[in-house]
Structures are given as C-alpha cells and as structure tokens.
C-alpha positions, 0 to 999 in steps of 0.5 A: 413319512411313508412306511413300506407297509403303506406302499405294498397295500396301495400297489395291490388294492388300487389295481385298475388295469389288466396284466399283459398275460390276462389280455393275451389269454382274452385275445386268444379265446376270442380268436379261437371263437372267431375261427370256429364261427367262421368255419361253421359259417363256411360249412353252411355256405358250402353245404348250400352250394353243393345242394343247389348244384345237385338240384340244378344238375339233376334238372339239367340231366332230366331235361336232356334225358326226357328229350332223348327218350322221346326219340325212337329207338332206331333211326327212321331214315336209315337202315337198321344197324347204323349207330350215331348221328349221320351227316345230315343230323350233324349238319345243323350244328345242334340237336334239332335234327337228332331223330333217334336215341343213338344220335346223342352218343358222344354229344356234349355242350358247355354251357348247356343248350336247348335242342335248337342250340340256344344256350340255357341262361345262367349256366356258364361253367356247366356241361352236359354230355351223353353216352349211348351203348348197346347192352345185353337185355339179360344184363343191362350193365354188360356192354355189347358190340352188336344191337340186341334190342337194348341201348343204355343212355347215360347223361352226365352233368358237370360243373367246372370240370367236376361231375355233379350228377349222372342219369341212366336210362334204358331204351329198347326196340319195340316188337309188333305183336302178332 
C-alpha cells in the first residue's frame, strides 16, 4: 500500500525536467543577448562603412581639387571678366578643354569621371560637383559679384544623394612684380 508521504517525496525528489517558467526565462535571456550582439555588430559594420566612405570621398575631392588648382586663375583665351565655361570648352562634353579655374563652376558628374570623361571604376552612386565664386580678398567668406582677384572653389562629394565631404580652396590672381 502506498502512503501519501511516499507520493509526495517521489514527485519532488526525482525531478528531471525544467518548468515552463524556467524555459521562458532562459529563452528571454538568450534573445536579449542575441539582440545586443547583433546591434553591436551592426554598429561596427556601419562605422567601418562611414569611415570608408569618408576616405573615398576625400580622395575624390582632393583629386578634382588638384586638377582645378593646376589651371590658371583667368581664361588665357578670353578677355578678362568672363566667368564659367565658354562654348568651345563645353563642346567636348567633358572637362578636357577646361583651361581656367572658373570653367568648373556648376560642373558635376555622377558617377565621378576623369577629365577626359572616363568613368572612375567602382564609384557608382557617387557624385562630384563644383562651385566657384568671387570672394572678397579681405573676407574670404564674403561672396561678391565682381572680380576682386580671388575665387573660392568648393568641391562637394556625395554618395547616394548624401554629402560625404566638401573641400574648399582659394585661387587668386597673380600680379607681376615691378
């Protein structure tokens, strides 16, 4: 004959499984840890992508700015006072005929390209644009409507419509020494 005392002792001492509450708590803890790990991993990946974009954008801006700054301040073929690319400079459809700094004003290309129009490989989704303005030699942030001997050049590089970097340089008219 089984006594009540024996049944109670057997049911508590021989326990081999987890209760539903314990399993639920364990699954919740593991899920929280997985979400945290994936969130950290995503942050690292995104940080690397941003850093890589900054490096690529800076190199694209520097390359174009070096090209622009290698050109003279004024157009050697046109009378002083003209601004921007003229008909023959635009006829090529690329930058190969740009012969002075302000020819680049308003120019942009997506994807980025070399001066001869050759697309730079692996740069789909990227864009470079240029703005050139006359500025006051006394305050380089003041845009003026007339040539006072100084032009500010801004090269902007974007990826997927979002600005990555912007590079600014100054070009000035040289004066001959007496």
